[in-house]
C-alpha positions in Angstrom: 296.9 -91.4 19.9 294.9 -92.7 16.9 291.6 -91.0 16.1 288.9 -93.1 14.3 287.1 -96.3 14.8 288.7 -98.8 17.1 290.0 -102.0 15.7 288.4 -105.0 17.4 290.9 -107.6 18.6 290.9 -111.0 17.0 289.6 -114.0 18.9 292.3 -116.1 20.5 291.5 -119.1 18.3 292.2 -118.7 14.6 290.2 -120.5 12.0 292.0 -121.3 8.7 289.5 -122.0 6.0 291.1 -124.1 3.3 291.6 -127.6 1.8 292.3 -129.2 5.2 289.1 -127.8 6.7 287.1 -129.0 3.7 288.5 -132.5 3.9 287.9 -132.6 7.7 284.2 -131.6 7.2 283.9 -134.0 4.3 285.2 -136.9 6.5 282.9 -135.9 9.3 279.8 -135.9 7.0 280.8 -139.1 5.2 281.5 -140.8 8.6 277.8 -140.0 9.5 276.3 -141.0 6.1 274.4 -144.0 7.5 272.9 -141.9 10.3 272.0 -139.1 7.8 270.3 -141.6 5.5 268.3 -143.0 8.5 267.3 -139.5 9.6 266.2 -138.5 6.0 264.2 -141.8 5.7 262.6 -141.2 9.2 261.5 -137.8 8.1 260.2 -139.1 4.8 258.1 -141.8 6.6 256.6 -139.1 8.8 255.9 -136.8 5.9 254.3 -139.8 4.1 252.0 -140.4 7.0 251.1 -136.7 7.3 250.6 -136.0 3.6 249.3 -139.3 2.4 251.8 -139.3 -0.4 254.4 -141.9 -1.2 258.0 -140.7 -0.8 260.9 -142.9 -1.9 263.6 -143.6 0.7 267.2 -142.6 0.1 270.1 -145.0 0.2 273.4 -144.5 2.1 275.1 -144.5 -1.4 272.9 -141.5 -2.5 273.8 -139.6 0.7 277.5 -140.3 0.2 277.4 -139.3 -3.5 275.5 -136.0 -2.7 278.0 -135.2 0.1 280.9 -135.7 -2.2 279.3 -133.4 -4.8 278.7 -130.7 -2.2 282.3 -130.8 -0.9 283.7 -130.9 -4.4 281.9 -127.7 -5.4 284.4 -124.9 -4.6 282.1 -122.3 -3.1 279.6 -124.6 -1.5 282.3 -126.9 -0.1 284.3 -124.1 1.4 281.3 -122.4 3.0 279.8 -125.7 4.2 283.1 -126.8 5.7 283.4 -123.5 7.6 279.9 -124.0 9.1 280.6 -127.6 9.9 283.8 -126.5 11.6 282.1 -123.8 13.6 279.3 -126.2 14.7 281.8 -128.8 15.7 283.9 -126.3 17.7 281.0 -124.8 19.7 281.1 -125.8 23.3 279.5 -124.5 26.5 278.6 -125.8 30.0 275.2 -126.9 28.8 273.1 -127.0 25.6 270.8 -124.2 26.7 273.6 -121.6 26.6 274.2 -122.2 22.8 270.8 -123.2 21.5 270.2 -120.1 19.4 273.6 -120.1 17.7 273.5 -123.8 17.0 270.1 -123.4 15.5 271.4 -120.7 13.2 274.3 -122.9 12.2 272.0 -125.8 11.5 269.7 -123.8 9.4 272.6 -122.2 7.5 274.0 -125.7 6.7 270.6 -126.8 5.4 270.2 -123.7 3.3 273.7 -124.0 1.7 272.9 -127.6 0.7 269.5 -126.8 -0.7 270.7 -123.6 -2.5 267.6 -122.5 -4.3 263.8 -122.2 -3.8 261.7 -124.1 -3.2 264.3 -126.5 -1.9 265.7 -123.9 0.5 262.5 -123.2 2.2 261.8 -126.9 2.5 265.2 -127.5 4.0 264.6 -124.9 6.7 261.3 -126.5 7.5 262.8 -130.0 7.5 265.6 -128.8 9.8 263.2 -127.8 12.5 261.4 -131.1 12.3 264.5 -133.2 12.2 266.2 -131.2 15.0 263.2 -131.9 17.3 263.0 -135.6 16.3 266.6 -136.7 16.4 267.8 -135.7 19.8 267.6 -139.2 21.3 269.2 -141.0 18.3 272.0 -138.4 18.0 272.7 -138.6 21.8 273.4 -142.3 21.3 275.9 -142.0 18.5 277.8 -138.7 18.9 280.0 -137.1 21.5 277.8 -134.7 23.5 280.7 -132.5 24.6 280.1 -130.8 21.3 276.8 -129.1 21.9 275.9 -128.1 18.3 276.6 -131.5 16.7 272.9 -132.4 16.8 272.0 -129.2 14.9 274.9 -129.9 12.5 273.6 -133.3 11.7 270.0 -132.1 11.5 271.2 -129.4 9.1 273.0 -131.9 6.9 270.0 -134.2 6.9 267.5 -131.4 6.2 269.6 -130.2 3.2 269.8 -133.7 1.9 266.1 -134.3 2.5 265.3 -131.3 0.4 267.5 -132.1 -2.5 267.7 -135.9 -2.9 265.1 -137.4 -5.3 262.1 -139.2 -4.0 259.4 -136.6 -3.8 256.8 -136.3 -6.5 256.9 -132.5 -6.5 260.6 -132.8 -7.5 259.7 -134.9 -10.6 256.4 -133.2 -11.5 256.1 -129.5 -10.6 252.6 -128.6 -9.5 250.3 -127.4 -12.2 247.8 -124.6 -11.3 244.2 -125.7 -11.5 242.0 -123.8 -13.8 
């Protein structure tokens, strides 16, 4: 008999984080680059209308280049790939059963891409907007057996939205008024 804390058993499915996982996540993201660019640009149009400020659209090439940068960065690529893998692996009988954990994964994806403030806070905000706006479009282009894929794509788009150029505040930091 052993005395002390019990050792939890490992889940039956093992996850190997490594080069193959990173490349699989990279492929998934790059395969959806056109959709991600559309989502970012849709969000930017809505922000433009709401804020009355011009915001430059992003191109598919910008999205692809940023995704390549992210997956090439050792720590970011590894952590982003693990989250992408988890989100793509999440299944349940219906979306309602997983809606908290898939939100957590989507926000974490956006935060990893954005990395630092104020981009990180903006990415989280953008995630919630994109997640609410993109359900119909995502349902038309992805396999709905994977219930977190909408949040995964919203997280990728939100992180890209918060870091790709086009916003005036990214070029010209606000100056306090006297």
